[in-house]
C-alpha positions in Angstrom: 10.5 7.1 -17.7 13.9 8.5 -15.6 13.9 8.8 -12.1 17.2 9.4 -10.8 16.6 8.2 -7.1 15.0 4.7 -8.1 15.8 1.8 -10.6 12.0 1.1 -11.2 9.9 4.4 -11.5 6.9 2.8 -13.1 6.7 0.3 -10.2 6.6 3.0 -8.2 3.8 4.6 -9.9 1.6 1.5 -8.9 3.0 1.1 -5.2 1.6 5.0 -4.2 -1.7 4.5 -6.0 -1.8 1.5 -4.0 -1.1 2.8 -0.5 -3.3 5.9 -1.1 -6.1 3.6 -2.0 -5.5 2.2 1.5 -5.1 5.0 3.2 -8.6 6.1 2.3 -11.7 4.4 3.8 -13.8 6.6 1.5 -12.2 5.0 -1.9 -12.3 1.7 -0.4 -16.0 1.7 0.4 -16.8 3.6 -3.0 -14.6 1.4 -5.2 -13.8 -1.8 -3.6 -17.4 -2.3 -2.7 -18.7 -1.6 -6.0 -18.7 -4.6 -8.4 -18.7 -2.5 -11.7 -15.4 -1.1 -10.7 -12.0 -2.6 -11.6 -9.7 -1.9 -8.2 -10.3 -4.0 -5.5 -8.5 -4.9 -2.2 -7.2 -8.1 -4.3 -5.9 -5.8 -6.5 -4.3 -3.5 -4.1 -3.1 -6.2 -2.2 -1.2 -7.9 -5.2 0.8 -5.2 -6.0 1.9 -4.2 -2.8 2.8 -8.1 -1.7 3.1 -9.7 -5.6 4.0 -7.6 -8.5 5.3 -4.3 -7.4 6.7 -4.6 -4.1 6.5 -7.0 -0.7 5.4 -5.8 2.1 6.3 -8.3 4.1 9.8 -8.1 3.0 10.6 -4.6 1.5 14.0 -4.2 2.1 15.2 -5.6 -1.1 12.8 -2.7 -2.9 15.1 -0.1 -1.6 16.5 1.7 -4.7 14.1 -0.4 -6.9 10.5 1.3 -6.0 11.5 2.7 -2.5 13.4 5.8 -1.9 14.2 5.6 1.5 15.1 3.2 4.7 12.0 5.4 6.4 10.1 4.1 3.2 10.9 0.5 3.9 10.2 0.6 7.3 6.7 2.2 7.0 5.9 -0.7 4.0 7.0 -3.2 6.7 4.4 -1.6 9.7 1.6 -1.6 6.8 3.0 -5.1 5.7 2.5 -6.3 9.7 -0.9 -4.4 9.8 -2.4 -6.4 6.8 -1.0 -9.4 8.0 -2.7 -9.1 11.4 -5.9 -8.5 9.5 -5.4 -11.1 7.2 -4.6 -13.5 9.8 -7.9 -12.5 11.7 -10.2 -12.8 9.1 -8.8 -14.9 6.4 -10.1 -15.5 2.9 -13.2 -13.1 2.8 -15.0 -10.4 1.1 -13.2 -7.0 1.4 -16.1 -5.4 3.6 -15.3 -8.2 6.1 -11.7 -6.7 5.8 -13.1 -3.0 6.0 -15.3 -4.1 8.9 -12.5 -5.8 10.7 -11.3 -4.0 14.3 -7.9 -4.0 13.1 -8.6 -2.1 10.0 -8.2 1.2 11.1 -4.3 0.1 11.8 -4.2 -0.8 8.1 -5.4 3.0 7.2 -3.1 4.5 9.6 -0.1 2.7 8.6 -0.9 3.6 4.8 -1.9 6.9 5.5 1.9 7.8 7.5 3.5 5.6 4.5 1.5 7.9 1.6 2.2 11.0 3.3 6.0 10.1 3.2 6.1 8.4 -0.6 4.5 11.8 -2.0 7.0 13.8 0.1 9.9 12.2 -1.2 8.6 12.4 -4.7 8.6 15.9 -4.6 11.8 17.3 -2.6 11.7 21.1 -1.9 8.4 21.8 -2.1 
């Protein structure tokens, strides 16, 4: 796969998908709360914080799977919003996260980041 804007475009595919799922409350309820589905919040968190990026410290991923400083800033905002929920809820089932009063902040942060990621993948569109 060739992408002249980043070194790890295959990582970006995972990141974009995870961010889009965090931006979609409907998807979260239909997929994450269904035990027969592969994707759940834990999977998304591993993609964004462990495997393909680090939403707590996204700057080193600039040029790797994030294209711009704006993406880095928005990823950091998403990481902070999720971190606040994780601190408040702790180790709990996905449903507890989705019902947390702070969860809408995660959705809003993910929505804005998703828009920028997709827009940056389609310049001039």
